[in-house]
ZANU-893381 format. One record per atom (N, C-alpha, C): residue in three letters; x, y, z. Coordinates in steps of 0.2 Angstrom, whole numbers, plus 5000, padded with zeros to 4 digits. Example, Ala and Ser with C-alpha at 12.3 -4.5 7.8 and 13.67 -1.06 7.14 Angstrom:
2
ALA506649725039/ALA506249785039/ALA506649845039/SER506449895035/SER506849955036/SER506450005039/
***
This chain:
292
MET506153385120/MET505853325120/MET506253265118/THR506353215121/THR506853165120/THR506553115114/GLY507053075111/GLY506753035106/GLY506352975109/ASP506452955115/ASP506052905118/ASP505352925119/ALA505252995120/ALA504553015121/ALA504153025115/LEU504553025109/LEU504153025103/LEU503952955100/MET504252905103/MET504052835101/MET503552805105/PRO503152765102/PRO502652725106/PRO502952685112/ALA502652675117/ALA502852645123/ALA503152575121/TRP502652535117/TRP502852465115/TRP503552465111/LEU503652515107/LEU504252515103/LEU504852535107/VAL504752575112/VAL505252585116/VAL505452525120/SER504952495123/SER505152425126/SER505452375122/LEU505252375116/LEU505552325111/LEU506252345110/PHE506352405109/PHE507052425107/PHE507552415113/HIS507252425119/HIS507752415125/HIS507852345126/SER507352305125/SER507452225126/SER507852195120/TYR507752215114/TYR508052185109/TYR508452225104/GLY508652285107/GLY509052335102/GLY509652305100/SER510052275104/SER510752245102/SER510652195097/ASP510152145098/ASP509952095093/ASP509852125086/PHE509352175086/PHE509152205080/PHE509852245076/PHE510252275080/PHE510852305078/PHE511352255075/ARG511452195078/ARG511852145075/ARG511552115069/SER510952105069/SER510552075063/SER510652125057/ALA510552185058/ALA510652235053/ALA511352235050/VAL511852235055/VAL512552235053/VAL512652175049/LEU512452115051/LEU512452055047/LEU512252055040/VAL511652085039/VAL511352095033/VAL511752135028/VAL511952195031/VAL512352245027/VAL513052205025/VAL513352175029/VAL513952145028/VAL513852085022/LEU513352045023/LEU513251995018/LEU513052025011/LEU512652085011/LEU512552115005/LEU513152145001/LEU513552175005/LEU514152205003/LEU514652145000/VAL514752095004/VAL515152035001/VAL514852004995/TYR514151994995/TYR513851964989/TYR513952014983/GLY513852074984/GLY513852124978/GLY514652124976/SER515052124980/SER515752124978/SER515952064974/ILE515752004977/ILE515951944973/ILE515551944966/VAL514951964966/VAL514551964960/VAL514952004955/ARG515152064957/ARG515452114952/ARG516052084950/THR516452044954/THR517052014952/THR516951964947/ILE516451924948/ILE516351864944/ILE516051894937/ALA515651944937/ALA515351974931/ALA515952004927/ALA516452034930/ALA516952074926/ALA517452024924/ASN517351964924/ASN517951914922/ASN517651884915/PRO517851914910/PRO517551884903/PRO517851814901/ARG518451794904/ARG518751734902/ARG518351674905/VAL517851684909/VAL517451624912/VAL516851624908/PRO516651564905/PRO515951564901/PRO515351594905/VAL514851614902/VAL514251644905/VAL513951594909/ASP513851534907/ASP513451484911/ASP513851464917/THR514551464917/THR514851454923/THR514851514928/ARG514851574925/ARG514751634930/ARG514051634933/ARG513551614929/ARG512851614932/ARG512851564937/ARG513151504936/ARG513151454941/ARG513451474947/TRP514051504947/TRP514451534952/TRP513951584956/MET513651624953/MET513251674956/MET512651644960/ILE512351594957/ILE511851554961/ILE512051524967/ASN512651494966/ASN512951454972/ASN513151504978/ILE513451564975/ILE513651614980/ILE513051644984/ARG512451654980/ARG511851684983/ARG511551634988/ASN511551564986/ASN511351514991/ASN511751514997/ALA512451514996/ALA512851515002/ALA512751575006/MET512651635004/MET512451695008/MET511851685012/ILE511351655008/ILE510751645012/ILE510751595018/ILE511151545017/ILE511251495022/ILE511651525028/ILE512251565026/ILE512651605031/ILE512151655035/GLY511751685031/GLY511251735035/GLY510851705039/LEU510551645037/LEU510051605042/LEU510451585048/ALA511051555047/ALA511451535053/ALA511651595057/GLY511751655054/GLY511951705059/GLY511251735063/PHE510751735059/PHE510051755063/PHE509951705069/VAL510051635067/VAL509951585073/VAL510351605078/THR511051615077/THR511551625082/THR511351695086/ILE511151745083/ILE510951805086/ILE510351805090/TRP509851765088/TRP509251765091/TRP509151695095/ALA509651665096/ALA509551595099/ALA509151595106/ARG509351645110/ARG508951645116/ARG508251655115/GLU508051705111/GLU507351715110/GLU507051655106/LEU507351625102/LEU507051565098/LEU506951505103/GLN507451505108/GLN507351445112/GLN506751455117/THR506651525119/THR506051535123/THR505351525119/ILE505451545113/ILE504851535108/ILE504651465107/ALA505251425106/ALA505151355105/ALA504851315111/LEU505151335117/LEU504851305123/LEU504151325124/SER503951385123/SER503251405123/SER502751365119/MET503051355112/MET502651315107/MET502551245109/VAL503151215112/VAL503051145115/VAL502551145120/ALA502551185125/ALA502151185130/ALA501451195128/PHE501351245123/PHE500651255121/PHE500351195117/THR500851165113/THR500651105109/THR500451045114/ALA500851035119/ALA500750985124/ALA500050995127/ALA499951055129/ALA499251075132/ALA498651065127/LEU498851085121/LEU498251075116/LEU498150995115/VAL498650955115/VAL498550885113/VAL498150855119/VAL498350875125/VAL498050845131/VAL497250865131/ALA497150925130/ALA496450955130/ALA496050925125/THR496350905119/THR495950885114/THR496050815112/LYS496250775117/LYS496450705116/LYS495850665113/GLU495350665117/GLU494750625115/GLU494550645108/LEU494550715106/LEU494250735100/LEU494750705094/LEU495450715096/LEU495850685091/LEU495850605090/MET495650575095/MET495550505095/MET494950485091/CYS494450525092/CYS493850515088/CYS493950525081/LEU494250585079/LEU494450595072/LEU494850535069/GLY495350515073/GLY495750455071/GLY495350395070/GLY494950385074/GLY494450325073/GLY494050325067/GLY493750385066/GLY493350405060/GLY493850395053/LEU494450415054/LEU494850405048/LEU495050335047/VAL495150295052/VAL495250225051/VAL494650195048/ARG494050205050/ARG493450175048/ARG493450195040/SER493550255038/SER493450275031/SER493950245027/MET494550235029/MET495150205025/MET495050125025/SER494850095030/SER494750025030/SER494049995028/GLY493550045028/GLY492950025026/GLY492649965030/SER492749975037/SER492549915042/SER491849915042/TYR491449965041/TYR490649965041/TYR490450025037/GLU489850015035/GLU489450065031/GLU488750075034/LEU488350125031/LEU487650125033/LEU487250065032/GLY486850045036/GLY486449985035/GLY486849915038/ASP487449925039/ASP487749855042/ASP487549845049/ILE487549785051/ILE487449765058/ILE488149745061/ILE488349785066/ILE488949785069/ILE488949765076/GLU489449745079/GLU489549735087/GLU490149765089/ILE490249805093/ILE490849835096/ILE490749835104/GLY491149805107/GLY491049805115/GLY490349775116/SER489949805120/SER489349785122/SER488749815118/ILE488949855113/ILE488449885108/ILE488449845102/ARG487749825100/ARG487649785094/ARG487049815091/GLY487049835084/GLY486449855081/GLY486649875074/ARG486149905070/ARG486149925063/ARG486349995063/VAL486850005059/VAL487150075058/VAL486650115055/MET486450175058/MET486050225055/MET486350295053/ASP486850305056/ASP487250375055/ASP487950365057/ILE488350395053/ILE489050395054/ILE489350465053/THR489750495058/THR490050555057/THR490850545058/MET491250595058/MET491950585059/MET492050575066/LEU491550595071/LEU491650595078/LEU491350535081/SER490750515078/SER490350455082/SER489950415077/THR489650365079/THR489250315075/THR488650305079/THR488050305076/THR487450285079/THR487150225076/VAL486950185081/VAL486650115078/VAL485950115082/ILE485450075078/ILE484850055081/ILE484949985084/GLU484849985091/GLU485049925095/GLU484649865092/ILE485049805092/ILE484749745091/ILE484949695097/GLY484449665100/GLY484649625106/GLY483949595109/PRO483949605116/PRO484449635120/PRO485049595122/ARG485049525120/ARG485649485121/ARG486049475114/HIS486649445115/HIS487049435109/HIS486649395104/ASP486249345106/ASP485949295102/ASP485249315100/ALA485049375102/ALA484349395100/ALA484449435093/HIS483949445089/HIS483949475083/HIS483349525082/GLN483049545087/GLN482549595087/GLN482749665088/ILE482449715084/ILE482649785086/ILE482249805092/THR482649835097/THR482449855103/THR482049925103/GLY482249965097/GLY481950035097/GLY482450085100/ARG482950065103/ARG483450115106/ARG483950135101/ALA484150195101/ALA484750215097/ALA485350225101/LEU485850195100/LEU486450195104/LEU487050235100/SER487350285103/SER487950315099/SER488550295103/PHE489150285099/PHE489750275103/PHE490250325099/PRO490750345103/PRO491350385099/PRO491750345095/ASN491950365090/ASN492350335085/ASN493050315088/SER493250345094/SER493850325097/SER493850255099/LEU493350215100/LEU493250145101/LEU493550105096/LEU493550135090/LEU493850095084/LEU494550085084/LEU494850125089/LEU495650115089/LEU495850065095/SER495350045099/SER495550005104/SER495149935105/GLN494549935101/GLN494149875101/GLN494049845094/PRO493949785094/PRO493749755087/PRO493049765085/VAL492949775079/VAL492249775077/VAL492049715073/ALA491449685075/ALA491149625072/ALA490649655067/ARG490649635061/ARG490249655055/ARG489849585054/GLU489249585056/GLU488849525055/GLU488649505048/ASN488549555044/ASN488249545037/ASN488849565032/PHE489449545034/PHE489949555029/PHE489849515023/THR489549455023/THR489449415017/THR488949445012/GLY488549495015/GLY488049525010/GLY487349495011/ASP487149465005/ASP486449445004/ASP486249385008/TYR486849345010/TYR486749285014/TYR487249285019/VAL487049265025/VAL487449265031/VAL487449195034/MET488049185038/MET488049115042/MET487749135049/HIS487249095051/HIS486849115057/HIS486949055062/ILE487049065068/ILE487249015073/ILE486649015078/ILE486348955079/ILE485848945084/ILE486148895090/THR486148915096/THR486348875101/THR485748855106/ILE485748785107/ILE485248755111/ILE485548715117/PRO485448735123/PRO485648695129/PRO485148645130/LEU485348585132/LEU484948525133/LEU485248485139/PRO484848455143/PRO485048415149/PRO485248345146/TYR485648305149/TYR485948245147/TYR485348195147/SER484848205150/SER484248165150/SER483948155143/VAL484048205138/VAL483948205131/VAL484448175128/ARG484448115125/ARG484948085121/ARG485248125116/PRO485948135116/PRO486248185112/PRO486148165104/ALA486248095103/ALA486248075096/ALA485548085093/ARG485048075097/ARG484348085095/ARG484248155094/ALA484448205098/ALA484348275098/ALA484748305092/GLU485348275091/GLU485748305085/GLU485448285079/ARG485148225078/ARG484848195072/ARG484248235071/LEU483848245076/LEU483148285075/LEU483348355073/LEU483848395076/LEU483948465074/LEU484248465067/GLN484648415065/GLN484848415058/GLN484248405053/GLU483848365054/GLU483248355050/GLU482848425049/ILE482748455055/ILE482348515055/ILE482648575052/ALA483348575053/ALA483748635050/ALA483748625042/ASP483848555040/ASP483848545033/ASP483248565029/GLU482648555032/GLU482048565029/GLU481948645030/ALA482048675035/ALA481948745035/ALA482448785031/CYS483048765029/CYS483448805025/CYS483448785018/ALA483148735016/ALA483148705009/ALA482948755004/PRO482448805005/PRO482348855000/PRO482948904999/TYR483448905004/TYR483948955003/TYR484648925000/LEU484648865000/LEU485348824999/LEU485548844992/ASP485148844986/ASP485448864980/ASP485748934979/GLY485248974982/GLY485549054982/GLY486149064986/ALA486149024992/ALA486749034996/ALA487349014993/ARG487348954989/ARG487948924986/ARG488148974981/ARG487748994977/ARG487949044971/ARG488249104974/HIS487949134979/HIS488149194982/HIS488849184985/MET488949124989/MET489649114992/MET490149104987/ALA489949064981/ALA490449054976/ALA490649124972/MET490149174972/MET490349234969/MET490849274974/LEU490749274980/LEU491149304985/LEU491849274985/GLU491849204984/GLU492549174984/GLU492949194978/SER492649204972/SER492949224966/SER493149294966/LYS492649334969/LYS492749404969/LYS493249434974/LEU493249404980/LEU493649434986/LEU494149384988/LEU494249334984/LEU494749284985/LEU494749264993/MET494249244995/MET494149225002/MET493849155003/ASP494049125008/ASP493749055009/ASP493049065012/THR492549035009/THR491849035011/THR491648975014/PRO491248975020/PRO491048915023/PRO490548875019/SER490448815020/SER489848775017/SER489248805019/VAL488748805015/VAL488048835016/VAL487648785019/ALA487748715018/ALA487348665021/ALA487248665029/PRO486748655031/PRO486648665039/PRO487148615042/ARG487448635047/ARG487948595051/ARG487748595058/ILE487748535061/ILE487648535069/ILE488248505072/SER488348545078/SER488948525082/SER488748515089/LEU489048465092/LEU488848445099/LEU489448465104/GLN489248505109/GLN489748535114/GLN489548525121/PRO490048485125/PRO489848485132/PRO489848545135/ALA489448565140/ALA489348625143/ALA489548615151/SER489248575154/SER489348555161/SER489248485162/GLU489248465169/GLU489048405171/GLU488248385170/LYS487848445169/LYS487148435169/LYS486848445162/GLU487248475158/GLU486948495151/GLU487448495146/TYR487248495139/TYR487648495134/TYR487348545129/ARG487748565124/ARG487448615119/ARG487448585112/LEU486848595108/LEU486848585101/LEU486948655098/ILE487448655093/ILE487548715089/ILE487448705082/ALA486948745079/ALA486748735072/ALA487048795069/ARG487348785063/ARG487548835058/ARG487148835052/ILE486848885050/ILE486448885044/ILE486548955040/ALA486448945034/ALA486549005029/ALA485849025027/LEU485749095027/LEU485049125025/LEU485149195024/PRO484649235021/PRO484649305021/PRO484649335028/PRO484949395029/PRO484949425036/PRO484249435038/ARG483749455033/ARG483149475036/ARG482649415038/ASP482849355036/ASP482549295038/ASP482749265044/ARG483349295048/ARG483649255053/ARG483149245059/GLN482849295061/GLN482349285067/GLN481849235065/ARG481549245060/ARG480949205058/ARG481149125057/VAL481649115054/VAL481949045053/VAL482149015060/GLU482549055063/GLU482749035070/GLU482149015074/GLN481649055075/GLN481049035079/GLN480748975076/ALA480648965070/ALA480348915067/ALA480648845069/ILE481348845068/ILE481748785070/ILE481648775077/LEU481748825082/LEU481748815089/LEU481048785091/HIS480548815088/HIS479848795090/HIS479748725088/ARG479948705082/ARG479748635080/ARG480248585084/PHE480848605085/PHE481348565089/PHE481048555096/MET480848605099/MET480648595106/MET480048555107/PHE479548565102/PHE478948525102/PHE479048455101/GLU479548435096/GLU479648365095/GLU480148335100/CYS480548375103/CYS481048345108/CYS480648345115/PHE480248385116/PHE479848385122/PHE479148395121/PRO478848345119/PRO478148345117/PRO477648365123/GLU477248405121/GLU476748435126/GLU476248375128/THR476148375135/THR475648325137/THR474948345136/GLU474548305133/GLU473848325131/GLU473448335137/PRO473048385137/PRO472648395143/PRO472148345144/HIS471948325150/HIS471448285152/HIS470748315150/THR470348265147/THR469648295146/THR469248295152/ALA468948345154/ALA468548355160/ALA467948315159/ALA467848275165/ALA467248235165/ALA466548275165/PRO466048255162/PRO465448295162/PRO465148305169/ALA464848355170/ALA464548365177/ALA463948325178/ALA463848305184/ALA463248265186/ALA462648305186/ASP462148275183/ASP461548315183/ASP461248315190/
***
């Protein structure tokens, strides 16, 4: 019975494929050990050299032998290492392509965690998605939609989820960044038949009256933010801007400061009063009594 018959098939195949490489590796190890041992014995047998110096020489010789051995192994197994490296590169490339979206979602989640761009309860807008954050994971974020348009502030009842990979490519607007008080914008389109000066003055009066209960608290809050975060804070007094829109209409833009929870109520109160006073409703005619 031959020696090959006594060995497992996989071991025989391995020996036939890499037998010369194993032999050269074994010879390299034996030679290095013999050289190292010979040098160490020579150094140790020299009493004229201080012990610390001999110990340092031995350490340097050992490290040199290890480096030579690694270089020898790389030279002997170069072809096999190149094959393994190419396989690993191909595998890594395929893995990156297959998990690209997953890796981007994880990267977006990491960016959000490190930057603190938003937290639970914040009102954010990213792309066409706008709402209050109700859940955050490393892969996605879920918000309760606020809308349906950008200038609406009512909860629609829909939950929207988006992958955190969007955080790597699109800006995130955080509407309640200033905390207890936010700057709110109201835009009113008007025809030029309504005199701009009169409409601007009327809207200023209504906004001043509606926001009066919030001014002191808003000023203290913005002053606190300015000293704590070293940021420039806007004036909290209602500001009215006039902006031409087209040949037929212009826009009045009101900027007011108030708590986030009161935005919808105060906005509607201002709009209702402004529309009523700017466009007074025609009193209905009294119906004549029916003839007997």
